[in-house]
N, C-alpha and C positions, 0 to 999 in steps of 0.2 A: 631639400627639395629642388632648389633649382639644379645641383651637381647632377641629378636623378633626369630632370627634365631636360638637360644638355646632352645626357649620354642617351636617352630615348634618341634624341635627334640623330645624333651620330649613327646608331645602329640601324636607324631607318635610311639613314643616306648611304652607309656601308654594310649590309644586313650580312654579307660575306668576312668581314673585320674580326677575327677572332679574340685581337685586345680588346677592341669597342666594347665585346659582348664581355669578357672578360671585366673589366673598367665595371659597365652598366651593373654585373653579377656583387663586383664587390662594394659599389656602394649601396646597392640593395640589401647587403650582408650588414653595412653600418647601419641602415635604417632599420633593420629588423630589430636591433638593439634598444633603439633610441625612440620607434613611432610603431613597432609592434609586430608579432608573426606573420599579418599578410606578407609581408616582404617577402618572409622565409620562401615563399614557391616559388618568386621572381628571382629570388638570390639563383636558388638551386637550376632552375630553368635557364638563367642566364649562362650559368657557370657550365653547364652541362652542353650547352648549345657551343660555346667557346670550345670547349675541349671536342667536340664533335667535328669543328671547323678547322682546327690544327690540334690533334692528338698530342704532338710533341711537347705542349704547353705544360711544362712541370710546375710552373706557379699556378694555374689554373687546379690541377689535380691535386696540389697541397692544400689549397684554401677550400676546395670541396672536403676533404680528408678532415680539414680543421671544423669546418662545420659540423659535419658529420659527429668527430668526436665529441665537440661541446652539445650535442645532443643525445649523447651516449650509446650512438648506432655503430658499437666497434669494430665490427666486420665490415660494415660499408666504410666505414672511415679506413679501416687498415687497407681494404683494396687500392683506395684512391693515393693512400699515403705509400705505398708499395709502387705504385703506376709513378707519381712523382720521384720516387727515388732512381727507379729502373730508368725516367728520362734525363736521370743526372744532379738530381739535387740531394747533396750531401750535407748541408750545414747542420748548424746547431738545433734550428727550430725544428726540423725535420726528423731527428731521432729523437728528441724531445716529445714530438708529437706522436711518433711512432711508440716509444715509451708509453705513453699515457693511455694511448689507445691499447697496448699489449696488458698493461696492469689493469687498464677497466675489462678486458677479459679474464683477467686472473693468473693470466701467463706472466711469471714473476722471470721464469728464465731467458726468454725472449727480451723481455724490457731489461736484464741487466747485458745482453749484446749490444742494446743502444746506447746503454752508458759505457761501454767499452768503447763504441764509437765516438759517444762524447768525450772521453779521455783522451781518445786519439786527436781528436780537433782542439782539445785544448792544449797539449805538445807542440802543436804546429803554431800556436800562437804564441805572441811576445812575453816574457815571463811577467812583466807589468799588468798582463791582462787577468787580476786576480779575480774580475766579476765573472769572468767564463768558467775559471777553477772551482771558485765555492759553488756556483750552479751545479758546475759537473759532479762536485763532491755532494750536495746536498740530494741532486738525484742518486746517487750511488744509496744514500742512508735511506731514502724512501723504498726504493727497489730492495733493498737487502732486509729491509722492515717487513715488507709485504710478504718477500719470501722465506719468512720465519724467522731469520737469522737475527735477532734482536741484541746479541751480543756483537756481532761486527756491527751493528748499524749503530749503537751504542757507543762502543769505541770510537769509530770514524766520526760520529758528530760530535765526541768530546773534544778529539783532535783539531777538528774543525773550529771549534770555537776557541779552542786555546790560540789557534794558529791566527784566526782573523779578528779575534776580540779588538773592538777600537782602544785606544789609548784612553788610560783614564784622565781624570782634569784634578787638578787639586784643586 
């Protein structure tokens, strides 16, 4: 509550600051999880205002996409996610979010393209980053299953479990 009050003061002092509005919207998003949906309206309004002030803010478009995906408003989510990608956001979180929204719409083919993008990002990471590799492979299992390719999904899952099974202690 204190952070929201401080951010309200910030946007009063600097109403044309896209970052201030973004941070206020982000704080309201968190408040919505803990204090109720009345904060959702404030969050969306603040984030949209931030994007209106600074249309090139990929992080703001990403957060709006995340919020709409969480609400299962897949088409609106994809508009913001695609905007974030067009603005240069190409990390694992954006592709995972895009994949989730495409699966929500029932478009497993598009979701597979996002898994391919995840694979490319994993290839650029150090070989010791097994968490990213496991995450991307697990997402491929989910998408293959949703696409109806249960045999491939099952085979990949079996290989994944065998490769990353924790050492058994005696």
